[in-house]
PyMOL CGO cylinders between C-alpha atoms (Angstrom):
from pymol import cmd
from pymol.cgo import CYLINDER

trace = [
    CYLINDER, 28.98, -24.38, -9.85, 26.95, -25.46, -6.83, 0.3, 1, 1, 1, 1, 1, 1,
    CYLINDER, 26.95, -25.46, -6.83, 29.42, -23.74, -4.55, 0.3, 1, 1, 1, 1, 1, 1,
    CYLINDER, 29.42, -23.74, -4.55, 29.10, -20.49, -6.52, 0.3, 1, 1, 1, 1, 1, 1,
    CYLINDER, 29.10, -20.49, -6.52, 25.32, -20.72, -6.42, 0.3, 1, 1, 1, 1, 1, 1,
    CYLINDER, 25.32, -20.72, -6.42, 25.41, -21.31, -2.68, 0.3, 1, 1, 1, 1, 1, 1,
    CYLINDER, 25.41, -21.31, -2.68, 27.65, -18.28, -2.15, 0.3, 1, 1, 1, 1, 1, 1,
    CYLINDER, 27.65, -18.28, -2.15, 25.32, -16.09, -4.24, 0.3, 1, 1, 1, 1, 1, 1,
    CYLINDER, 25.32, -16.09, -4.24, 22.30, -17.25, -2.23, 0.3, 1, 1, 1, 1, 1, 1,
    CYLINDER, 22.30, -17.25, -2.23, 24.15, -16.48, 1.01, 0.3, 1, 1, 1, 1, 1, 1,
    CYLINDER, 24.15, -16.48, 1.01, 25.03, -12.97, -0.23, 0.3, 1, 1, 1, 1, 1, 1,
    CYLINDER, 25.03, -12.97, -0.23, 21.44, -12.42, -1.32, 0.3, 1, 1, 1, 1, 1, 1,
    CYLINDER, 21.44, -12.42, -1.32, 20.16, -13.59, 2.08, 0.3, 1, 1, 1, 1, 1, 1,
    CYLINDER, 20.16, -13.59, 2.08, 22.62, -11.31, 3.87, 0.3, 1, 1, 1, 1, 1, 1,
    CYLINDER, 22.62, -11.31, 3.87, 21.57, -8.36, 1.71, 0.3, 1, 1, 1, 1, 1, 1,
    CYLINDER, 21.57, -8.36, 1.71, 17.88, -9.00, 2.39, 0.3, 1, 1, 1, 1, 1, 1,
    CYLINDER, 17.88, -9.00, 2.39, 18.64, -9.20, 6.10, 0.3, 1, 1, 1, 1, 1, 1,
    CYLINDER, 18.64, -9.20, 6.10, 20.53, -5.91, 5.99, 0.3, 1, 1, 1, 1, 1, 1,
    CYLINDER, 20.53, -5.91, 5.99, 17.70, -4.18, 4.11, 0.3, 1, 1, 1, 1, 1, 1,
    CYLINDER, 17.70, -4.18, 4.11, 15.08, -5.54, 6.52, 0.3, 1, 1, 1, 1, 1, 1,
    CYLINDER, 15.08, -5.54, 6.52, 17.18, -4.37, 9.45, 0.3, 1, 1, 1, 1, 1, 1,
    CYLINDER, 17.18, -4.37, 9.45, 17.53, -0.88, 7.99, 0.3, 1, 1, 1, 1, 1, 1,
    CYLINDER, 17.53, -0.88, 7.99, 13.78, -0.63, 7.33, 0.3, 1, 1, 1, 1, 1, 1,
    CYLINDER, 13.78, -0.63, 7.33, 13.02, -1.79, 10.88, 0.3, 1, 1, 1, 1, 1, 1,
    CYLINDER, 13.02, -1.79, 10.88, 15.32, 0.95, 12.24, 0.3, 1, 1, 1, 1, 1, 1,
    CYLINDER, 15.32, 0.95, 12.24, 13.64, 3.52, 9.98, 0.3, 1, 1, 1, 1, 1, 1,
    CYLINDER, 13.64, 3.52, 9.98, 10.21, 2.45, 11.24, 0.3, 1, 1, 1, 1, 1, 1,
    CYLINDER, 10.21, 2.45, 11.24, 11.38, 2.64, 14.86, 0.3, 1, 1, 1, 1, 1, 1,
    CYLINDER, 11.38, 2.64, 14.86, 12.74, 6.16, 14.26, 0.3, 1, 1, 1, 1, 1, 1,
    CYLINDER, 12.74, 6.16, 14.26, 9.45, 7.16, 12.65, 0.3, 1, 1, 1, 1, 1, 1,
    CYLINDER, 9.45, 7.16, 12.65, 7.47, 5.79, 15.61, 0.3, 1, 1, 1, 1, 1, 1,
    CYLINDER, 7.47, 5.79, 15.61, 9.66, 7.77, 18.01, 0.3, 1, 1, 1, 1, 1, 1,
    CYLINDER, 9.66, 7.77, 18.01, 9.14, 10.95, 15.96, 0.3, 1, 1, 1, 1, 1, 1,
    CYLINDER, 9.14, 10.95, 15.96, 5.37, 10.48, 15.97, 0.3, 1, 1, 1, 1, 1, 1,
    CYLINDER, 5.37, 10.48, 15.97, 5.32, 9.78, 19.71, 0.3, 1, 1, 1, 1, 1, 1,
    CYLINDER, 5.32, 9.78, 19.71, 7.33, 12.95, 20.39, 0.3, 1, 1, 1, 1, 1, 1,
    CYLINDER, 7.33, 12.95, 20.39, 5.40, 15.14, 17.93, 0.3, 1, 1, 1, 1, 1, 1,
    CYLINDER, 5.40, 15.14, 17.93, 3.86, 18.38, 19.23, 0.3, 1, 1, 1, 1, 1, 1,
    CYLINDER, 3.86, 18.38, 19.23, 2.98, 19.98, 15.88, 0.3, 1, 1, 1, 1, 1, 1,
    CYLINDER, 2.98, 19.98, 15.88, -0.70, 20.41, 16.73, 0.3, 1, 1, 1, 1, 1, 1,
    CYLINDER, -0.70, 20.41, 16.73, -0.22, 21.15, 20.41, 0.3, 1, 1, 1, 1, 1, 1,
    CYLINDER, -0.22, 21.15, 20.41, -2.14, 18.02, 21.39, 0.3, 1, 1, 1, 1, 1, 1,
    CYLINDER, -2.14, 18.02, 21.39, -1.03, 14.99, 23.35, 0.3, 1, 1, 1, 1, 1, 1,
    CYLINDER, -1.03, 14.99, 23.35, 1.52, 12.45, 22.25, 0.3, 1, 1, 1, 1, 1, 1,
    CYLINDER, 1.52, 12.45, 22.25, 1.01, 10.96, 18.81, 0.3, 1, 1, 1, 1, 1, 1,
    CYLINDER, 1.01, 10.96, 18.81, 0.26, 7.28, 18.35, 0.3, 1, 1, 1, 1, 1, 1,
    CYLINDER, 0.26, 7.28, 18.35, 2.38, 5.59, 15.67, 0.3, 1, 1, 1, 1, 1, 1,
    CYLINDER, 2.38, 5.59, 15.67, 1.12, 2.83, 13.42, 0.3, 1, 1, 1, 1, 1, 1,
    CYLINDER, 1.12, 2.83, 13.42, 1.65, -0.76, 14.47, 0.3, 1, 1, 1, 1, 1, 1,
    CYLINDER, 1.65, -0.76, 14.47, 2.63, -3.89, 12.57, 0.3, 1, 1, 1, 1, 1, 1,
    CYLINDER, 2.63, -3.89, 12.57, 5.48, -5.55, 10.73, 0.3, 1, 1, 1, 1, 1, 1,
    CYLINDER, 5.48, -5.55, 10.73, 7.79, -4.45, 7.93, 0.3, 1, 1, 1, 1, 1, 1,
    CYLINDER, 7.79, -4.45, 7.93, 6.57, -6.01, 4.70, 0.3, 1, 1, 1, 1, 1, 1,
    CYLINDER, 6.57, -6.01, 4.70, 2.99, -6.46, 5.93, 0.3, 1, 1, 1, 1, 1, 1,
    CYLINDER, 2.99, -6.46, 5.93, 0.78, -7.30, 2.95, 0.3, 1, 1, 1, 1, 1, 1,
    CYLINDER, 0.78, -7.30, 2.95, -2.01, -4.94, 4.06, 0.3, 1, 1, 1, 1, 1, 1,
    CYLINDER, -2.01, -4.94, 4.06, -1.89, -1.46, 5.58, 0.3, 1, 1, 1, 1, 1, 1,
    CYLINDER, -1.89, -1.46, 5.58, -5.22, -0.43, 7.14, 0.3, 1, 1, 1, 1, 1, 1,
    CYLINDER, -5.22, -0.43, 7.14, -5.65, 3.32, 7.46, 0.3, 1, 1, 1, 1, 1, 1,
    CYLINDER, -5.65, 3.32, 7.46, -8.37, 4.97, 9.56, 0.3, 1, 1, 1, 1, 1, 1,
    CYLINDER, -8.37, 4.97, 9.56, -8.92, 8.70, 9.90, 0.3, 1, 1, 1, 1, 1, 1,
    CYLINDER, -8.92, 8.70, 9.90, -7.93, 8.93, 13.56, 0.3, 1, 1, 1, 1, 1, 1,
    CYLINDER, -7.93, 8.93, 13.56, -7.13, 6.73, 16.55, 0.3, 1, 1, 1, 1, 1, 1,
    CYLINDER, -7.13, 6.73, 16.55, -10.06, 4.58, 17.66, 0.3, 1, 1, 1, 1, 1, 1,
    CYLINDER, -10.06, 4.58, 17.66, -11.67, 4.33, 21.11, 0.3, 1, 1, 1, 1, 1, 1,
    CYLINDER, -11.67, 4.33, 21.11, -9.14, 2.91, 23.56, 0.3, 1, 1, 1, 1, 1, 1,
    CYLINDER, -9.14, 2.91, 23.56, -6.24, 3.50, 21.14, 0.3, 1, 1, 1, 1, 1, 1,
    CYLINDER, -6.24, 3.50, 21.14, -2.75, 3.23, 22.58, 0.3, 1, 1, 1, 1, 1, 1,
    CYLINDER, -2.75, 3.23, 22.58, 0.80, 2.60, 21.48, 0.3, 1, 1, 1, 1, 1, 1,
    CYLINDER, 0.80, 2.60, 21.48, 0.73, -0.86, 19.92, 0.3, 1, 1, 1, 1, 1, 1,
    CYLINDER, 0.73, -0.86, 19.92, -2.93, -0.54, 18.88, 0.3, 1, 1, 1, 1, 1, 1,
    CYLINDER, -2.93, -0.54, 18.88, -3.75, 2.75, 17.12, 0.3, 1, 1, 1, 1, 1, 1,
    CYLINDER, -3.75, 2.75, 17.12, -7.18, 1.44, 16.07, 0.3, 1, 1, 1, 1, 1, 1,
    CYLINDER, -7.18, 1.44, 16.07, -8.26, 0.57, 19.62, 0.3, 1, 1, 1, 1, 1, 1,
    CYLINDER, -8.26, 0.57, 19.62, -11.67, -1.14, 19.68, 0.3, 1, 1, 1, 1, 1, 1,
    CYLINDER, -11.67, -1.14, 19.68, -12.01, -0.77, 15.91, 0.3, 1, 1, 1, 1, 1, 1,
    CYLINDER, -12.01, -0.77, 15.91, -9.23, -3.33, 15.43, 0.3, 1, 1, 1, 1, 1, 1,
    CYLINDER, -9.23, -3.33, 15.43, -11.34, -5.98, 17.15, 0.3, 1, 1, 1, 1, 1, 1,
    CYLINDER, -11.34, -5.98, 17.15, -14.44, -4.98, 15.20, 0.3, 1, 1, 1, 1, 1, 1,
    CYLINDER, -14.44, -4.98, 15.20, -12.51, -5.19, 11.95, 0.3, 1, 1, 1, 1, 1, 1,
    CYLINDER, -12.51, -5.19, 11.95, -11.05, -8.59, 12.78, 0.3, 1, 1, 1, 1, 1, 1,
    CYLINDER, -11.05, -8.59, 12.78, -14.48, -9.92, 13.85, 0.3, 1, 1, 1, 1, 1, 1,
    CYLINDER, -14.48, -9.92, 13.85, -16.33, -8.61, 10.80, 0.3, 1, 1, 1, 1, 1, 1,
    CYLINDER, -16.33, -8.61, 10.80, -13.78, -8.95, 8.01, 0.3, 1, 1, 1, 1, 1, 1,
    CYLINDER, -13.78, -8.95, 8.01, -10.36, -10.22, 9.04, 0.3, 1, 1, 1, 1, 1, 1,
    CYLINDER, -10.36, -10.22, 9.04, -11.53, -13.66, 10.16, 0.3, 1, 1, 1, 1, 1, 1,
    CYLINDER, -11.53, -13.66, 10.16, -13.84, -14.03, 7.15, 0.3, 1, 1, 1, 1, 1, 1,
    CYLINDER, -13.84, -14.03, 7.15, -10.98, -13.28, 4.77, 0.3, 1, 1, 1, 1, 1, 1,
    CYLINDER, -10.98, -13.28, 4.77, -8.58, -15.54, 6.65, 0.3, 1, 1, 1, 1, 1, 1,
    CYLINDER, -8.58, -15.54, 6.65, -6.08, -12.74, 7.27, 0.3, 1, 1, 1, 1, 1, 1,
    CYLINDER, -6.08, -12.74, 7.27, -3.33, -13.20, 9.82, 0.3, 1, 1, 1, 1, 1, 1,
    CYLINDER, -3.33, -13.20, 9.82, -3.23, -10.15, 12.11, 0.3, 1, 1, 1, 1, 1, 1,
    CYLINDER, -3.23, -10.15, 12.11, 0.58, -10.29, 11.92, 0.3, 1, 1, 1, 1, 1, 1,
    CYLINDER, 0.58, -10.29, 11.92, 0.35, -9.52, 8.20, 0.3, 1, 1, 1, 1, 1, 1,
    CYLINDER, 0.35, -9.52, 8.20, -1.66, -6.32, 8.79, 0.3, 1, 1, 1, 1, 1, 1,
    CYLINDER, -1.66, -6.32, 8.79, -0.22, -2.91, 9.62, 0.3, 1, 1, 1, 1, 1, 1,
    CYLINDER, -0.22, -2.91, 9.62, -2.67, -0.59, 11.43, 0.3, 1, 1, 1, 1, 1, 1,
    CYLINDER, -2.67, -0.59, 11.43, -2.28, 3.16, 11.03, 0.3, 1, 1, 1, 1, 1, 1,
    CYLINDER, -2.28, 3.16, 11.03, -4.19, 6.43, 11.29, 0.3, 1, 1, 1, 1, 1, 1,
    CYLINDER, -4.19, 6.43, 11.29, -4.20, 9.69, 9.32, 0.3, 1, 1, 1, 1, 1, 1,
    CYLINDER, -4.20, 9.69, 9.32, -4.32, 11.88, 12.45, 0.3, 1, 1, 1, 1, 1, 1,
    CYLINDER, -4.32, 11.88, 12.45, -2.05, 10.66, 15.24, 0.3, 1, 1, 1, 1, 1, 1,
    CYLINDER, -2.05, 10.66, 15.24, -3.34, 12.47, 18.35, 0.3, 1, 1, 1, 1, 1, 1,
    CYLINDER, -3.34, 12.47, 18.35, -6.13, 11.07, 20.52, 0.3, 1, 1, 1, 1, 1, 1,
    CYLINDER, -6.13, 11.07, 20.52, -9.19, 13.15, 21.29, 0.3, 1, 1, 1, 1, 1, 1,
    CYLINDER, -9.19, 13.15, 21.29, -8.78, 15.88, 18.69, 0.3, 1, 1, 1, 1, 1, 1,
    CYLINDER, -8.78, 15.88, 18.69, -11.63, 16.86, 16.41, 0.3, 1, 1, 1, 1, 1, 1,
    CYLINDER, -11.63, 16.86, 16.41, -10.35, 16.14, 12.88, 0.3, 1, 1, 1, 1, 1, 1,
    CYLINDER, -10.35, 16.14, 12.88, -9.49, 19.15, 10.74, 0.3, 1, 1, 1, 1, 1, 1,
    CYLINDER, -9.49, 19.15, 10.74, -7.63, 19.61, 7.48, 0.3, 1, 1, 1, 1, 1, 1,
    CYLINDER, -7.63, 19.61, 7.48, -4.73, 21.42, 9.11, 0.3, 1, 1, 1, 1, 1, 1,
    CYLINDER, -4.73, 21.42, 9.11, -3.94, 18.48, 11.39, 0.3, 1, 1, 1, 1, 1, 1,
    CYLINDER, -3.94, 18.48, 11.39, -4.33, 15.97, 8.54, 0.3, 1, 1, 1, 1, 1, 1,
    CYLINDER, -4.33, 15.97, 8.54, -1.84, 18.03, 6.54, 0.3, 1, 1, 1, 1, 1, 1,
    CYLINDER, -1.84, 18.03, 6.54, 0.61, 18.13, 9.47, 0.3, 1, 1, 1, 1, 1, 1,
    CYLINDER, 0.61, 18.13, 9.47, 0.49, 14.33, 9.83, 0.3, 1, 1, 1, 1, 1, 1,
    CYLINDER, 0.49, 14.33, 9.83, 0.66, 13.57, 6.07, 0.3, 1, 1, 1, 1, 1, 1,
    CYLINDER, 0.66, 13.57, 6.07, 4.48, 13.28, 5.90, 0.3, 1, 1, 1, 1, 1, 1,
    CYLINDER, 4.48, 13.28, 5.90, 4.36, 10.59, 8.58, 0.3, 1, 1, 1, 1, 1, 1,
    CYLINDER, 4.36, 10.59, 8.58, 1.85, 8.62, 6.51, 0.3, 1, 1, 1, 1, 1, 1,
    CYLINDER, 1.85, 8.62, 6.51, 3.91, 8.88, 3.33, 0.3, 1, 1, 1, 1, 1, 1,
    CYLINDER, 3.91, 8.88, 3.33, 7.02, 7.63, 5.12, 0.3, 1, 1, 1, 1, 1, 1,
    CYLINDER, 7.02, 7.63, 5.12, 5.07, 4.83, 6.76, 0.3, 1, 1, 1, 1, 1, 1,
    CYLINDER, 5.07, 4.83, 6.76, 3.70, 3.55, 3.44, 0.3, 1, 1, 1, 1, 1, 1,
    CYLINDER, 3.70, 3.55, 3.44, 7.10, 3.66, 1.73, 0.3, 1, 1, 1, 1, 1, 1,
    CYLINDER, 7.10, 3.66, 1.73, 8.78, 1.92, 4.68, 0.3, 1, 1, 1, 1, 1, 1,
    CYLINDER, 8.78, 1.92, 4.68, 6.19, -0.86, 5.10, 0.3, 1, 1, 1, 1, 1, 1,
    CYLINDER, 6.19, -0.86, 5.10, 5.80, -1.46, 1.35, 0.3, 1, 1, 1, 1, 1, 1,
    CYLINDER, 5.80, -1.46, 1.35, 2.33, -3.08, 1.53, 0.3, 1, 1, 1, 1, 1, 1,
    CYLINDER, 2.33, -3.08, 1.53, 0.68, -4.83, -1.41, 0.3, 1, 1, 1, 1, 1, 1,
    CYLINDER, 0.68, -4.83, -1.41, -2.63, -3.21, -0.46, 0.3, 1, 1, 1, 1, 1, 1,
    CYLINDER, -2.63, -3.21, -0.46, -3.53, -0.02, 1.41, 0.3, 1, 1, 1, 1, 1, 1,
    CYLINDER, -3.53, -0.02, 1.41, -7.15, 0.25, 2.57, 0.3, 1, 1, 1, 1, 1, 1,
    CYLINDER, -7.15, 0.25, 2.57, -8.27, 3.79, 3.39, 0.3, 1, 1, 1, 1, 1, 1,
    CYLINDER, -8.27, 3.79, 3.39, -11.22, 3.67, 5.77, 0.3, 1, 1, 1, 1, 1, 1,
    CYLINDER, -11.22, 3.67, 5.77, -13.35, 6.81, 5.58, 0.3, 1, 1, 1, 1, 1, 1,
    CYLINDER, -13.35, 6.81, 5.58, -13.10, 10.33, 4.20, 0.3, 1, 1, 1, 1, 1, 1,
    CYLINDER, -13.10, 10.33, 4.20, -10.32, 11.60, 6.49, 0.3, 1, 1, 1, 1, 1, 1,
    CYLINDER, -10.32, 11.60, 6.49, -8.10, 8.66, 5.49, 0.3, 1, 1, 1, 1, 1, 1,
    CYLINDER, -8.10, 8.66, 5.49, -8.79, 9.34, 1.80, 0.3, 1, 1, 1, 1, 1, 1,
    CYLINDER, -8.79, 9.34, 1.80, -7.90, 13.04, 2.16, 0.3, 1, 1, 1, 1, 1, 1,
    CYLINDER, -7.90, 13.04, 2.16, -4.74, 12.10, 4.07, 0.3, 1, 1, 1, 1, 1, 1,
    CYLINDER, -4.74, 12.10, 4.07, -3.62, 9.77, 1.28, 0.3, 1, 1, 1, 1, 1, 1,
    CYLINDER, -3.62, 9.77, 1.28, -3.99, 12.55, -1.29, 0.3, 1, 1, 1, 1, 1, 1,
    CYLINDER, -3.99, 12.55, -1.29, -2.04, 14.99, 0.89, 0.3, 1, 1, 1, 1, 1, 1,
    CYLINDER, -2.04, 14.99, 0.89, 0.67, 12.39, 1.56, 0.3, 1, 1, 1, 1, 1, 1,
    CYLINDER, 0.67, 12.39, 1.56, 1.08, 10.95, -1.94, 0.3, 1, 1, 1, 1, 1, 1,
    CYLINDER, 1.08, 10.95, -1.94, -0.12, 13.66, -4.33, 0.3, 1, 1, 1, 1, 1, 1,
    CYLINDER, -0.12, 13.66, -4.33, -2.66, 14.27, -7.06, 0.3, 1, 1, 1, 1, 1, 1,
    CYLINDER, -2.66, 14.27, -7.06, -2.56, 10.74, -8.44, 0.3, 1, 1, 1, 1, 1, 1,
    CYLINDER, -2.56, 10.74, -8.44, -4.78, 9.79, -5.49, 0.3, 1, 1, 1, 1, 1, 1,
    CYLINDER, -4.78, 9.79, -5.49, -8.47, 10.30, -6.47, 0.3, 1, 1, 1, 1, 1, 1,
    CYLINDER, -8.47, 10.30, -6.47, -9.97, 13.45, -4.98, 0.3, 1, 1, 1, 1, 1, 1,
    CYLINDER, -9.97, 13.45, -4.98, -13.44, 12.16, -4.03, 0.3, 1, 1, 1, 1, 1, 1,
    CYLINDER, -13.44, 12.16, -4.03, -13.36, 8.36, -4.07, 0.3, 1, 1, 1, 1, 1, 1,
    CYLINDER, -13.36, 8.36, -4.07, -16.32, 6.15, -3.20, 0.3, 1, 1, 1, 1, 1, 1,
    CYLINDER, -16.32, 6.15, -3.20, -16.28, 2.92, -1.21, 0.3, 1, 1, 1, 1, 1, 1,
    CYLINDER, -16.28, 2.92, -1.21, -14.94, 0.21, -3.50, 0.3, 1, 1, 1, 1, 1, 1,
    CYLINDER, -14.94, 0.21, -3.50, -12.85, 2.51, -5.73, 0.3, 1, 1, 1, 1, 1, 1,
    CYLINDER, -12.85, 2.51, -5.73, -9.23, 1.46, -6.17, 0.3, 1, 1, 1, 1, 1, 1,
    CYLINDER, -9.23, 1.46, -6.17, -6.09, 2.55, -7.98, 0.3, 1, 1, 1, 1, 1, 1,
    CYLINDER, -6.09, 2.55, -7.98, -2.44, 1.53, -8.25, 0.3, 1, 1, 1, 1, 1, 1,
    CYLINDER, -2.44, 1.53, -8.25, 0.49, 3.76, -7.30, 0.3, 1, 1, 1, 1, 1, 1,
    CYLINDER, 0.49, 3.76, -7.30, 4.14, 2.78, -7.03, 0.3, 1, 1, 1, 1, 1, 1,
    CYLINDER, 4.14, 2.78, -7.03, 4.08, -0.93, -6.14, 0.3, 1, 1, 1, 1, 1, 1,
    CYLINDER, 4.08, -0.93, -6.14, 0.89, -0.85, -4.05, 0.3, 1, 1, 1, 1, 1, 1,
    CYLINDER, 0.89, -0.85, -4.05, -2.82, -1.12, -4.74, 0.3, 1, 1, 1, 1, 1, 1,
    CYLINDER, -2.82, -1.12, -4.74, -5.06, 1.34, -2.86, 0.3, 1, 1, 1, 1, 1, 1,
    CYLINDER, -5.06, 1.34, -2.86, -8.69, 0.64, -1.96, 0.3, 1, 1, 1, 1, 1, 1,
    CYLINDER, -8.69, 0.64, -1.96, -11.25, 2.99, -0.41, 0.3, 1, 1, 1, 1, 1, 1,
    CYLINDER, -11.25, 2.99, -0.41, -13.88, 1.84, 2.06, 0.3, 1, 1, 1, 1, 1, 1,
    CYLINDER, -13.88, 1.84, 2.06, -16.38, 3.31, 4.52, 0.3, 1, 1, 1, 1, 1, 1,
    CYLINDER, -16.38, 3.31, 4.52, -15.22, 4.57, 7.89, 0.3, 1, 1, 1, 1, 1, 1,
    CYLINDER, -15.22, 4.57, 7.89, -14.57, 1.58, 10.18, 0.3, 1, 1, 1, 1, 1, 1,
    CYLINDER, -14.57, 1.58, 10.18, -16.19, 3.50, 13.05, 0.3, 1, 1, 1, 1, 1, 1,
    CYLINDER, -16.19, 3.50, 13.05, -19.57, 2.94, 11.37, 0.3, 1, 1, 1, 1, 1, 1,
    CYLINDER, -19.57, 2.94, 11.37, -19.54, -0.84, 11.13, 0.3, 1, 1, 1, 1, 1, 1,
    CYLINDER, -19.54, -0.84, 11.13, -20.44, -1.38, 14.77, 0.3, 1, 1, 1, 1, 1, 1,
    CYLINDER, -20.44, -1.38, 14.77, -23.31, 1.13, 14.61, 0.3, 1, 1, 1, 1, 1, 1,
    CYLINDER, -23.31, 1.13, 14.61, -25.01, 0.89, 11.20, 0.3, 1, 1, 1, 1, 1, 1,
    CYLINDER, -25.01, 0.89, 11.20, -26.16, -2.38, 9.64, 0.3, 1, 1, 1, 1, 1, 1,
    CYLINDER, -26.16, -2.38, 9.64, -26.09, -1.02, 6.08, 0.3, 1, 1, 1, 1, 1, 1,
    CYLINDER, -26.09, -1.02, 6.08, -22.61, 0.45, 6.58, 0.3, 1, 1, 1, 1, 1, 1,
    CYLINDER, -22.61, 0.45, 6.58, -21.42, -2.92, 7.91, 0.3, 1, 1, 1, 1, 1, 1,
    CYLINDER, -21.42, -2.92, 7.91, -22.81, -4.68, 4.83, 0.3, 1, 1, 1, 1, 1, 1,
    CYLINDER, -22.81, -4.68, 4.83, -21.11, -2.26, 2.41, 0.3, 1, 1, 1, 1, 1, 1,
    CYLINDER, -21.11, -2.26, 2.41, -17.85, -2.36, 4.35, 0.3, 1, 1, 1, 1, 1, 1,
    CYLINDER, -17.85, -2.36, 4.35, -17.79, -6.18, 4.29, 0.3, 1, 1, 1, 1, 1, 1,
    CYLINDER, -17.79, -6.18, 4.29, -18.72, -6.31, 0.58, 0.3, 1, 1, 1, 1, 1, 1,
    CYLINDER, -18.72, -6.31, 0.58, -15.79, -4.01, -0.26, 0.3, 1, 1, 1, 1, 1, 1,
    CYLINDER, -15.79, -4.01, -0.26, -13.48, -6.12, 1.87, 0.3, 1, 1, 1, 1, 1, 1,
    CYLINDER, -13.48, -6.12, 1.87, -14.54, -9.25, -0.04, 0.3, 1, 1, 1, 1, 1, 1,
    CYLINDER, -14.54, -9.25, -0.04, -13.07, -7.62, -3.16, 0.3, 1, 1, 1, 1, 1, 1,
    CYLINDER, -13.07, -7.62, -3.16, -9.62, -7.60, -1.57, 0.3, 1, 1, 1, 1, 1, 1,
    CYLINDER, -9.62, -7.60, -1.57, -9.25, -11.30, -2.35, 0.3, 1, 1, 1, 1, 1, 1,
    CYLINDER, -9.25, -11.30, -2.35, -8.78, -10.44, -6.04, 0.3, 1, 1, 1, 1, 1, 1,
    CYLINDER, -8.78, -10.44, -6.04, -6.70, -7.32, -5.37, 0.3, 1, 1, 1, 1, 1, 1,
    CYLINDER, -6.70, -7.32, -5.37, -4.17, -9.27, -3.32, 0.3, 1, 1, 1, 1, 1, 1,
    CYLINDER, -4.17, -9.27, -3.32, -3.86, -11.89, -6.07, 0.3, 1, 1, 1, 1, 1, 1,
    CYLINDER, -3.86, -11.89, -6.07, -3.06, -9.33, -8.80, 0.3, 1, 1, 1, 1, 1, 1,
]
cmd.load_cgo(trace, "trace")
């Protein structure tokens, strides 16, 4: 009986390893596609960054100042970690950082958000986060284009909904927290609510 149980656990472990390996390959292929993308005629796209199975996927509207491969949020990543990540006790290795628009230096427009939406959908399904936090209006629009009409059309900071196996939360644009005191307060208040969302 113990031997049979041990064999079943080994098979289950092997299966989990195979699935994780396949998802990692899928994510690598997606990153290569984003990096090579020329759909909008801009520069190279910047893929999201983080680990398969990350509990939280943070989505901004576009790459942040100083964004590069390996850090699509640029300086915003540090601002987020300083203002919210440390306070919540989050491990940066359990966060996946992504953007709705992948090219640096382009003025956001609906056409480009629509072009990048399939990348976002694939990223969410591949990572499988417990919680997706959409930071700002562009990120909210991108989610609706990527995942369909079940995503609220005009959400406010603090609104949330569940779709598939993930919870989605809307917040203010992360670019504002280093510039506006009131925006920083609202952003941090919304982030405090993630403690309960990650428990449920």
